[in-house]
N, C-alpha and C positions, 0 to 999 in steps of 0.2 A: 070046097070053100074054106073049111077050117084049116086043113093042112097047108093051104096057100098062105093063110094069115100067120101060122106058126113059123113058116119059113121066112116070111117078111120080117117078123120080130127078130129072128135070129140074125138076119142080115143087118138090121139096124144096130143091134148090140155089137156085132163085130166091127161095124164102121166106127161106132163111138169108142170102142176099146182101141182101135187102130189109131184114131186121131187124138185121143185123150179128151175129147169134148165132154162136158158135163161133169168132170171129176175135178174138184178144186186142187191146186198145187199145194204141196207141203210148205208150211211157213219157214222162211229162212231163219236159221239159227244164228243170232247175233252174239259175238264175243264181247263180254263185259270189259269196259275200260276201267283201269284202276290207276291211281296216282301213287308213286313210290318215292321213298327217300332213302339215301344211303345211311347206314349206321356209322356214327363217328365216335372218336375219343374226344373228351373235353372236360371242362369244369362246370359243375352246377353252380349257378348264381341266381339269386332271387332278390328282388327289390320290393320291400314292403312299405307302403305308404298308408299311414293311419292317422286319424285325429289324435291329438295329444293335449294334455292340460297340465299346468304347473300347480304344485301343492307345496305348502311349507314342509321343510324337512322334518321338523317336529312341531307339534301344536298341543298345548296343554291348557285346560281350563283350571285356573288356580282357585282352590278352596281354602278356607281357614281350617286349622286343626283344632281350634277351640272357639267356643262362643264368646262374644263380647260386643262392645259398641265401637264403631269406627271412630277413632280419635283423630286420625290424620290420614288423608289419601295422598300418597306421594308420587303417583304415576297416572298418566292419562293416555288416551288413545293416540297412537302414533309415536309414543316415546320409545327410544331405544334404551333397554335396561341390560344390566350385567347380571351374571349368575350370582345369586345371593343378595341382590339389591332389595331393600325394603320397599314394598309396594303400598302397604297400608299398615298403620299401627292401631292396635285395638286397646281399649280400656278394659283392664281386668282387676278391679279393686279388691275383690275377694282373694284372688291368687297373690296379688302383690302384698296384701296383709299377711297371708299365710307365709310368704317368703320372709318377711320381717320376723315373724314369730319363730320360724325354723332357724334363722340365723342366730336369734337370741338363745335358742336351745343349744346351739353349737357352742356358744360362748359359755353357757352354764356347764355343759359337759366338759369343755376344756378345763374350766376351773376345778371341777371335781377330779379330773385326771391328775392335775397338778397336786391337789390336796392328797389324793390317794398315793401318789408317788412319794410325796414327802413323808406320809405315814409309814410306807413300806421301808423307807430309809431309816426312820427312827426305830421301828420294830426290829429291823435287822441289826442295828447297833446294840440294842438292848439284848437281843438274843446272843450276839457274839460275846458281850460282856458277861452275861449269865453263864454261858458255856465255859468261859475262861475261869470264872470263880468256882464253878462246879468242879472243874478239874483240880482246883486247889482246895476243894472241900469248903469253899466259902458260900456255896449255895446248895440247896437241896435238889434232888432229882425232880421233885414236883415243881420247883421254881423254874428249872430248865425246860420242862415240858410245857409249862404255862407260857414261857417266852416264845417257844417254838410255835405254839398254837396261835399266839397273838400275831406272829410274823405271817403265818399262813393265811390268817383271816384278812390281814391288811393287803396281802398280795391278791386275794380273791376280790376284795373290794376294788383294787386297782383294775383288774381285768373287767369287772362289771362297769366301771367308769369308762374304760376304753370302748367297750361295746356300745354304751349309750352315746358316746361321742361319734362312733361310726354310724349308728342309727340316725343321729341328728344330722350328720353330714349327708347321708343318703336322702333324707327328707328335704334338705336344702336343694340337692341336685334335682330331685323330682319336681319340686315346686318351681325352681328356677327354669326348668324345661317348659313347664306350663306357661310361665310368664313369657318366656322366649317365643312360644307359639303365637303370642300376641303380635309379633313382628312377622307379617306375611311377606315372604320373600320370593323373588323370581327363581324358578327352577333352573333356568339356563339363560344365556345371553340371547336376546331377541327383541322383537317389536311387540308392543301392546296393541292388539287389534280390536279388543273390546274392553271397556271399563264398565262394570256392572255394580258398583258400590259408591255411595256418597257418604260424606262426613256425617257422623251421628247415627248412621243406620245400624240396626241390630244385625249382627252377623252370626249365622248359625254354623256350628262345626260341621265339617264335611261328612261326618258319619251320621248325622241326624237326617230324618226323613224330609224335612223342609229346607235343607241346605241349598244355597244357590252359589254359583261361581262368582268370584269377585273380579277376575280378569281372565282374558284369553291372551296367551303369549305364543307367538310363532317364531321359530328359528328360521331365518331367511338368508344366512350367509351362503347356503346352498339350498337348492330346491329339488323336489322330486318331480320328475316328468313321468306321468303315467300313460302307458300306451297299451291298447288291447290288440294282441296279435291273433289274427284269424287262425282257425284250426289247421287249415291247409298249409300254413307257413310255420307252424310251431316247430316241427322237427328240424327244418332247415335253419331257423334262427338259433335254436339251442345248439345245433351242431356247429354253426359258425362261431358262436360265443365260446364254445369249448376249444375250437381250433384257432381262436384268436384271429378270425377273419371277418368279424362283424363290425361294420362302420355305421355310425348314427349321425344324422343331421337333423337339427330342429329349426324350424322357421315359425315365428309367431306372428299372428295377425296384427298385433299392436306395434311390431317393430319390423316392418317390411324391409327387405334387403339385407337384414342381418341374419347370419347363420351361426348356430351354436353346434359344435361338433364334439363327438367322443370317438377316440380311436380304440382299436382292439385291446391295446395294453391297459388303457384306463378301465375299460369294461371288465377285463379279466381281473383287475386289481380290486374290484368291488363297486365300481361306479355303475354297473348294470346288474340288476337282480331280476330273476324270472320266477314266476310262481310254480312252474313245472307241473301245472295241472290245468286242464281245459274245463271251463265252466260248463256244466251239463245243459244249461239253457241258452246262454249266449254263444257257446262254442268258440270262445276266445280265451286266450291266456294273458294274464296281467303281467306287464313288464314295467319295472321302475328304473329310471335312469337319473343319476345324480348330475345336476347342472350347477357348476360353480356360479356364485353370485356375490362375490366379495364386495363389489361396488353397489350392491342392492338395486341394480338397474331393473332386474326382473322382479315381477310381483306374483305372489300366489294367486291363482285363478286365471292367469293369462292362458289363451287358447291358441293352438296352431296345428302344424302338421309335422309329424316325425317320419323320417325316411330311414329305414334299416336296410342296409345292403349286406346280404349274406354272400360273401365272395368265396369261390373255390372250396365249397364245403366237401365235395367228393374227391378233391385232388385232381391231378392231371391225367392219370392213367385209367380212367373209367370209361366204359362203353355207354354211350347215351343214345336213346331212341325216342322218337316223338311219342307223346302220350296218346295221340290219335291212332297209333299203330297197335295199341294194346287191346286185347280182348280178354275179358274176365268172366267166364261162364260161372253161373251160380254153383257153388260146391266143387268147382274144378280149378285146375291150375291155369294161371294166365298164359296166353300164347300170342304169337304174332304170325302173320302170313308173310313168308319170304318168297320172292319170285325167283324161279329157277328156269333156265333154258334147257329144254329136252327135245331132241329131234326137230330142232327148228321151231319149236313152240314154247310159249311162256306159260308155265303152270305154277300153281300155288302149293307151297309146302307149309304145313301147320307146324310151328316150332314152339314148344313150351319154353318159357323163360323164367328166370329168377330175378325179382325186382328189388331195388334198393330205394334210395332217396329220390324225390322228385321236386322240381321247382315249379310245378304247375303246367309246364310245357314239355319239358324233357324229363325222362326217367332213367335212373342208373340201372343198367342191365347187368346183373351179377353173373348170369350164366345163360347159355343158349344162343347167343349171337356173337359174331365177330365183326370188327370194323370193316366197312366196305360192303357188307351184305345189304341188299335193298329190301325194305319192308313196305308193305302196303299201308299208306296213311289215309287214303280216301277211296271210297268205292268198295270197301271190303265187306260191307254188310250183306248178309245172305249168301256169301260165297262159301265154298267148301274146299277142303284140301284136294289137290290133284286137278282142280278145275283149270281149264285153259282161259287165259285172260290176255288183254292187250294192255301192256304196262307203259305208262307215261311218267316221266320225271315230274315231281312236284317242284314248282318254282318258288315256293314260299321260302323266305330267308330262315337261317338257323335260329331256333328259339321261337319262331312264330307258331301259333296254335294250328 
């Protein structure tokens, strides 16, 4: 009975092995599909659009240099003033009195100089006469030496008088400067945007702790347009500025339809300035652009959009590859997957590359790739070198991510 059952089991196993019944088939191996794009030569270009605001080219809070009372306020908000124009006159009675006294001292010193000069002339004549008579034995040596001493004394008195005159003149200059400080003047030509003083008010000197500004003056014949450049665009914008291929357009919300432009030559000549440092928190770089405003149509504080076009930063003869083709392993060298035909099959080749500038979509390849080679731009995640793939061309236009 038992041997019969054993033989039956063996027969059943043989039948199953012969027919394949009860054994699941192996899973079919699928070839991964990847999208590829050909490497090209071209120019890197980048368009940066950022919010922009206008500021006065120069802005100064005007303080008094000396304390006094406002005698006359000669400017008001909105007035156009010229450089050196008096904005407010201060009453300075003590200093004005000191100036009168100093000028009187000058006159006294001048009179003393004249008197001492005349005395020197007289003493010199007496000395010459005494010397002549001494040579003829008409005067004694003592009389000659006495005349010589009188001459030297008068000359010393003249020098002292001249020193006192110089000292008095210096005092006049010093006090006159203090009195002149009572005329508070505009530091440059511009517009009064704030008036913070009234007639009769006590004005404190700018160096004192409780000093307040009297006016705010803004220079507006040209304005500063401030733009924050994102970190990803900093290198390209600076490169375009150096290469004189940076173009700027400004459109303001308050003046729709009007475009204000700066060309590369104007920017290179100083109309564009860049901080050349990225802020550690905002990750932006400050750029300032000079906007002409001779007709004063534009006003500080206006807001709008600035467009910076970095054209042809890398030149014509650079190899460009899509950023999506780049793989950057931590601690390793960047590489791309290049598709190669081998024995009728498409396989991946891992190619290390040297990278240059990027416009955010395309990257300059300094080494490792040649124009015409096809690189994997999509579907390369998890693949390894030498793997067989099914390559399909990517239909996205050049420059698309």
